[in-house]
C-alpha positions in Angstrom: -5.7 -18.8 -14.3 -6.3 -21.6 -11.8 -5.2 -20.5 -8.4 -3.5 -23.1 -6.2 -4.7 -23.7 -2.7 -1.7 -24.0 -0.7 -3.2 -25.8 2.4 -6.6 -27.4 2.9 -8.6 -26.8 6.0 -7.5 -30.0 7.8 -3.8 -29.4 7.0 -4.1 -25.7 8.2 -5.6 -26.9 11.5 -2.7 -29.4 12.1 -0.1 -26.7 11.3 -1.7 -24.1 13.6 -2.0 -26.6 16.4 1.6 -27.6 16.3 2.9 -24.2 16.0 0.7 -23.2 19.0 2.2 -26.1 20.9 5.7 -25.1 19.8 5.2 -21.5 21.0 3.7 -22.6 24.4 6.7 -24.9 25.0 9.2 -22.2 24.1 10.6 -24.2 21.2 11.1 -21.0 19.1 13.9 -22.4 16.7 11.6 -25.1 15.6 8.7 -22.7 15.2 10.8 -20.4 13.1 11.9 -23.3 10.9 8.3 -24.5 10.5 7.1 -20.8 9.6 10.0 -20.4 6.9 9.2 -23.7 5.2 5.4 -22.8 5.2 6.3 -19.4 3.6 8.4 -21.0 1.0 5.6 -23.3 0.0 3.3 -20.3 -0.3 5.9 -18.5 -2.5 6.2 -21.6 -4.6 2.4 -21.8 -5.1 2.3 -18.2 -6.0 5.0 -18.8 -8.8 2.9 -21.7 -10.1 -0.1 -19.5 -10.3 1.7 -17.1 -12.6 1.7 -19.7 -15.4 -1.3 -20.1 -17.8 -3.7 -22.9 -17.4 -2.5 -26.1 -18.8 -6.2 -26.7 -20.0 -6.3 -23.4 -21.8 -5.5 -22.0 -25.2 -2.5 -19.8 -25.6 -1.1 -18.1 -28.8 2.4 -16.7 -29.4 2.9 -15.2 -32.8 1.8 -17.7 -35.3 2.1 -20.6 -32.8 -0.7 -21.7 -30.6 -1.3 -24.5 -27.9 -4.3 -26.1 -26.6 -5.1 -29.1 -24.4 -5.6 -31.0 -27.6 -2.3 -30.2 -29.1 -0.5 -30.9 -25.7 -2.0 -34.4 -25.4 -1.1 -35.0 -29.0 2.5 -33.9 -28.5 2.9 -36.0 -25.3 1.6 -39.1 -27.1 4.0 -38.7 -29.9 7.1 -38.4 -27.7 9.5 -41.1 -26.4 9.7 -41.4 -22.7 13.4 -40.0 -22.7 12.3 -36.9 -24.5 9.1 -36.3 -22.8 10.5 -33.9 -20.1 11.1 -31.3 -22.8 7.5 -31.2 -23.7 6.0 -31.0 -20.1 4.5 -27.6 -19.2 6.5 -25.6 -16.9 3.5 -25.3 -14.6 3.4 -29.2 -14.4 7.2 -29.4 -13.5 6.9 -26.8 -10.8 3.7 -28.5 -9.6 5.6 -31.7 -9.0 8.3 -29.8 -7.1 5.6 -28.3 -5.0 4.2 -31.8 -4.2 7.6 -33.1 -3.2 8.3 -29.9 -1.0 4.9 -30.4 0.6 5.7 -34.0 1.5 8.9 -33.0 2.9 7.3 -30.3 4.9 4.8 -32.6 6.5 7.5 -35.1 7.3 9.1 -32.3 9.2 5.8 -31.8 11.1 5.7 -35.5 11.7 9.1 -35.6 13.2 8.1 -32.7 15.6 4.9 -34.5 16.7 6.9 -37.5 17.6 8.9 -35.3 20.2 5.7 -33.7 21.6 3.5 -36.2 23.5 0.4 -34.1 23.2 0.6 -34.1 19.4 1.1 -37.7 19.0 -2.6 -38.4 18.3 -2.4 -36.5 15.0 0.5 -38.4 13.7 -1.8 -40.7 11.6 -3.5 -37.5 10.1 -0.2 -36.2 9.0 0.7 -39.6 7.4 -2.5 -39.6 5.5 -1.6 -36.1 4.1 1.7 -37.4 3.1 0.1 -40.5 1.5 -2.2 -38.4 -0.6 0.6 -36.3 -2.0 2.7 -39.3 -2.7 -0.3 -40.9 -4.5 -0.4 -37.9 -6.7 3.1 -38.4 -7.8 2.5 -42.1 -8.4 -0.5 -41.5 -10.4 1.4 -39.1 -12.6 4.0 -41.7 -13.1 1.3 -44.2 -14.1 -0.2 -42.0 -16.8 3.2 -41.0 -18.2 4.1 -44.7 -18.6 0.9 -45.3 -20.4 1.3 -42.3 -22.7 4.9 -43.3 -23.6 4.0 -46.9 -24.4 3.6 -47.2 -28.1 2.2 -50.6 -27.9 -0.9 -49.3 -26.1 -3.7 -48.2 -28.5 -3.7 -44.5 -29.2 -7.1 -43.8 -27.8 -6.1 -45.1 -24.4 -2.9 -43.1 -24.5 -4.9 -40.1 -25.5 -7.3 -40.6 -22.6 -4.5 -41.0 -20.2 -3.1 -37.6 -21.5 -6.2 -35.8 -20.7 -6.3 -37.2 -17.1 -2.6 -36.3 -16.7 -3.2 -32.8 -17.8 -6.1 -32.5 -15.3 -3.8 -33.7 -12.5 -1.1 -31.2 -13.6 -3.6 -28.3 -13.5 -5.4 -29.3 -10.2 -3.0 -31.4 -8.2 -3.3 -29.2 -5.3 -6.8 -28.0 -5.6 -8.5 -31.3 -5.8 -5.9 -34.0 -5.4 -5.5 -37.2 -7.4 -8.7 -38.7 -5.7 -10.7 -36.6 -8.1 -9.2 -37.9 -11.2 -8.0 -41.5 -10.4 -10.1 -42.9 -7.5 -9.5 -46.4 -8.7 -5.8 -46.1 -8.1 -6.0 -44.3 -4.8 -8.6 -46.9 -3.6 -6.3 -49.8 -4.1 -3.3 -47.9 -2.7 -5.1 -46.9 0.3 -6.2 -50.6 0.8 -2.6 -51.8 0.1 -1.1 -49.7 2.8 -3.3 -51.7 5.4 -2.1 -55.1 4.1 0.7 -57.0 5.8 1.2 -60.1 3.5 1.0 -63.4 5.2 2.7 -65.3 2.3 1.7 -68.8 3.4 0.9 -70.6 0.0 1.9 -67.6 -2.0 -1.4 -67.5 -3.7 -2.3 -64.1 -2.1 -6.1 -65.3 -1.5 -6.3 -63.6 2.0 -4.5 -60.5 0.7 -6.8 -60.1 -2.3 -9.8 -60.4 0.0 -8.6 -57.7 2.3 -7.7 -55.4 -0.7 -11.2 -56.0 -2.4 -13.1 -55.2 0.7 -12.3 -51.4 0.3 -11.8 -51.2 -3.5 -13.8 -49.4 -6.2 -16.4 -51.4 -8.2 -14.3 -51.1 -11.2 -11.7 -53.2 -9.5 -14.0 -56.1 -9.5 -14.9 -55.6 -13.2 -11.2 -55.6 -14.0 -10.6 -58.9 -12.1 -13.7 -60.7 -13.2 -13.4 -60.1 -17.0 -13.0 -63.2 -19.3 -9.9 -61.8 -21.1 -7.8 -61.3 -17.9 -4.2 -62.1 -18.9 -1.5 -64.0 -17.0 0.8 -61.0 -17.0 -2.1 -59.1 -15.2 -2.4 -62.0 -12.7 1.3 -62.0 -12.1 1.3 -58.0 -11.7 -1.6 -58.5 -9.1 0.5 -61.1 -7.1 3.5 -58.6 -7.1 1.3 -55.9 -5.8 -0.2 -58.1 -3.0 2.7 -60.0 -1.8 5.4 -57.3 -2.1 7.7 -59.8 -4.0 8.9 -59.7 -7.6 7.8 -62.3 -10.1 11.2 -63.7 -10.2 11.4 -63.9 -6.3 8.0 -65.7 -6.3 9.1 -68.3 -8.9 12.3 -68.8 -6.8 10.3 -69.4 -3.5 7.9 -71.7 -5.4 10.7 -73.9 -6.7 12.3 -74.0 -3.2 9.0 -75.0 -1.7 8.4 -77.8 -4.3 12.0 -79.1 -3.7 11.5 -79.4 0.0 8.0 -80.7 -0.2 6.4 -77.7 1.5 3.0 -76.1 0.9 3.6 -72.8 2.6 6.3 -70.3 3.7 6.6 -68.2 6.8 7.0 -64.5 6.8 10.1 -64.7 9.0 11.8 -66.6 6.2 11.1 -63.8 3.6 12.5 -61.5 6.2 15.6 -63.5 6.6 16.2 -63.9 2.9 15.7 -60.0 2.5 13.3 -60.4 -0.5 11.0 -57.9 -2.0 9.7 -55.3 0.2 11.7 -56.6 3.2 14.8 -55.7 1.3 13.9 -52.3 0.0 11.9 -51.0 3.2 14.2 -52.1 5.9 15.1 -48.4 6.5 11.5 -47.3 6.8 8.9 -47.8 9.7 5.9 -50.1 8.9 3.5 -47.2 8.6 5.8 -44.9 6.5 3.8 -43.9 3.3 7.2 -44.0 1.4 7.1 -47.8 1.5 4.3 -48.0 -1.2 6.1 -45.7 -3.4 9.3 -47.7 -3.2 7.4 -50.8 -4.0 5.7 -49.1 -7.0 9.0 -47.9 -8.3 10.6 -51.3 -8.0 7.8 -53.1 -9.7 7.8 -50.5 -12.4 11.7 -50.8 -13.0 11.4 -54.7 -13.1 8.5 -54.6 -15.6 10.7 -52.2 -17.8 13.6 -54.7 -17.7 11.4 -57.7 -18.6 9.8 -55.8 -21.4 13.2 -54.9 -22.8 14.7 -58.3 -22.4 11.6 -60.1 -23.5 11.7 -62.3 -20.3 8.8 -63.9 -18.5 6.7 -61.8 -16.0 4.5 -58.8 -16.1 5.5 -56.1 -18.5 3.6 -53.5 -16.6 2.6 -52.7 -13.0 -0.8 -53.6 -11.9 -1.7 -49.9 -11.8 -0.9 -49.6 -15.6 -3.0 -52.7 -16.4 -5.9 -51.4 -14.3 -5.8 -47.9 -15.8 -5.5 -49.3 -19.4 -8.7 -51.3 -18.8 -10.5 -48.2 -17.4 -9.3 -45.8 -20.0 -10.4 -48.3 -22.7 -14.0 -48.1 -21.6 -16.4 -45.8 -23.5 -16.6 -42.4 -22.0 -15.5 -38.8 -22.4 -12.0 -38.5 -20.9 -11.4 -35.1 -22.4 -11.4 -31.8 -20.5 -12.7 -28.5 -21.9 -10.1 -26.0 -22.9 -10.1 -22.7 -20.9 -9.1 -19.4 -22.4 
């Protein structure tokens, strides 16, 4: 049975520092609230640890289940039916991740009220980002597994990685299993698009400075498709394919070669529209961008309209999972 590590050392340090500060300042109501939520997370992790390993082999009467049968079952299901075939441990694990995100947002709000704690705000945001990345990575792999147009060996490989994330989401984090994704997400969080000519050259340069070598292999290959290029532009610019087409047409009609960031803001397009309720450095901004890009790609695919039919993250992982390598994980009894 794989035990779940509730809080990593750096998380524990932040929590203890904040609780000590609340105790010193006599803010006992807030302290009790923090401790209750902390205890709830510990209890939830204990419940998760009672379930058998997702990577293991279990038998019940004549029926048996292994990592191999799980991956095969997941790949055969339609997206709408997939939820009934996901192991309970995985479902509880995602609830745990969401609860942990909410818990650290609670700590973040408290640090903003205590001047002495403000230096650790960025550390808390980083913890929140890592947990959000885990949920996003899970979504990427589920999308790949559920897409019957993707070759079966790629979907199988995605299934094994997804099972590993489910089993070890707290112990190791998503960095262990999908570093190519977390690298581009970390880099994208630091980019504030300039727009300009709408080509995304400067944004791509900034993103590539901190990206994994596999990122360059993905971009430089000879069979890079237009949909992948369009998905990259969506990712970099924070605008949908349709919005970029609209802006490009407007620029041509007015004889302009560039557009100002303030104009995008005034038009309430893309991320300016969906993120107006979040601060610039809020980790949820990237999640909302990912969700919007994913929904748009699904609508294009169903309607057979122009534009990318997958997110950049899906295209990148399909390329990576198609490469030779052992993506399987060994069953554990």
